[in-house]
C-alpha positions in Angstrom: -28.6 -79.2 -8.1 -31.8 -80.8 -9.2 -30.2 -84.3 -8.9 -29.2 -83.4 -5.3 -32.7 -82.3 -4.4 -34.2 -85.5 -5.8 -31.7 -87.7 -4.0 -32.3 -85.8 -0.7 -36.1 -86.2 -1.2 -35.8 -89.9 -1.7 -33.6 -90.4 1.4 -36.0 -88.6 3.7 -33.2 -87.3 5.9 -35.2 -84.5 7.3 -34.8 -80.7 6.9 -32.1 -80.5 9.6 -29.7 -82.7 7.6 -30.9 -82.0 4.1 -30.5 -78.2 4.2 -26.7 -78.3 5.0 -26.1 -80.9 2.3 -28.1 -78.8 -0.2 -26.1 -75.6 0.8 -22.8 -77.3 0.5 -23.7 -78.7 -2.9 -24.8 -75.3 -4.0 -21.7 -73.7 -2.8 -19.5 -76.4 -4.6 -21.5 -75.8 -7.8 -21.1 -72.1 -7.6 -17.3 -72.3 -7.0 -16.9 -74.7 -10.0 -19.0 -72.4 -12.2 -17.1 -69.3 -11.1 -13.7 -71.0 -11.5 -14.6 -72.1 -15.1 -16.3 -68.9 -15.9 -13.3 -66.8 -15.1 -10.8 -69.0 -17.0 -10.0 -67.7 -20.5 -10.9 -69.7 -23.6 -7.2 -70.2 -24.3 -4.0 -69.3 -22.6 -0.2 -69.9 -22.8 1.8 -71.0 -19.8 5.4 -72.3 -19.9 5.4 -72.7 -23.8 2.2 -74.7 -23.5 -1.0 -73.7 -25.3 -4.1 -74.6 -23.3 -7.4 -74.6 -25.1 -10.5 -74.8 -23.0 -13.0 -77.3 -24.4 -16.3 -76.9 -22.5 -16.6 -77.0 -18.8 -14.4 -79.9 -18.0 -11.7 -80.4 -20.8 -8.6 -78.6 -21.7 -6.4 -79.5 -24.7 -2.7 -78.8 -24.3 -0.1 -78.3 -27.1 3.6 -78.2 -26.2 5.4 -75.7 -28.4 8.7 -77.4 -28.4 7.1 -80.6 -29.9 5.2 -78.8 -32.7 6.5 -79.4 -36.2 3.5 -77.8 -38.0 0.1 -76.5 -37.3 -2.8 -75.3 -39.4 -6.3 -73.9 -38.5 -9.0 -75.1 -40.8 -12.5 -73.5 -41.1 -15.6 -74.8 -43.0 -15.9 -78.2 -41.3 -19.3 -79.6 -40.2 -20.3 -81.9 -37.3 -23.5 -83.6 -36.4 -25.6 -81.8 -33.8 -25.8 -83.9 -30.6 -29.3 -85.4 -30.1 -30.6 -84.4 -33.6 -32.5 -87.1 -35.3 -32.8 -85.1 -38.5 -29.1 -85.2 -39.4 -28.7 -81.5 -38.6 -25.1 -80.2 -38.8 -23.4 -77.2 -37.3 -20.1 -75.5 -38.1 -16.8 -76.5 -36.6 -13.2 -75.4 -36.9 -10.3 -77.9 -36.7 -6.6 -77.5 -35.8 -4.4 -80.0 -37.4 -1.1 -80.4 -35.4 2.0 -82.4 -36.4 4.1 -83.1 -33.3 7.7 -84.6 -33.3 7.5 -88.3 -33.3 3.7 -88.5 -33.9 1.3 -88.5 -36.8 -0.9 -85.5 -37.5 -3.4 -84.9 -34.7 -6.8 -83.3 -35.5 -8.2 -81.2 -32.7 -11.8 -80.2 -33.2 -12.7 -76.7 -32.0 -16.4 -77.1 -31.4 -17.0 -74.0 -29.2 -17.3 -71.3 -31.9 -18.9 -68.9 -29.5 -15.7 -68.6 -27.6 -13.1 -69.6 -30.2 -14.6 -69.0 -33.7 -15.9 -65.4 -33.6 -13.7 -63.4 -35.9 -11.2 -66.3 -35.8 -10.3 -65.3 -32.2 -8.4 -68.6 -31.4 -6.5 -68.6 -34.7 -5.4 -65.0 -34.2 -4.5 -65.6 -30.6 -2.3 -68.6 -31.5 -0.7 -66.9 -34.5 0.1 -63.7 -32.5 1.3 -65.4 -29.3 2.2 -69.0 -29.8 3.0 -70.4 -33.3 2.8 -69.1 -36.9 0.1 -71.4 -38.1 -1.6 -71.4 -41.5 -5.2 -70.6 -42.0 -7.1 -72.9 -44.5 -10.7 -72.2 -45.5 -12.5 -75.2 -46.8 
């Protein structure tokens, strides 16, 4: 929204045109926020596991193509924007699908997915009997 306000200020369109543009931008932003906020962190539909990754991304795993899966804890990743080399925890799913090499899927959002191994338990109970590996 701040970007829209700055652009409108630079264009000098006047209050009569700027206000409707600002209101429409705000409404679109609210709808996008509400839509993503009400979507679960992970769900299963038509034998496909959907894992939400932030506001924009969704990773999809097709059950009929899975040969093996494991959920690994104890991994680290660099904190974005940190100059001191700070690291944070991360979980990883390693998936072997028919006809492909193993695929490593980082699970970065531990607030949604990692608390009490929520994602691991959801997948194990509802989708695939994966193994838990603690590193």
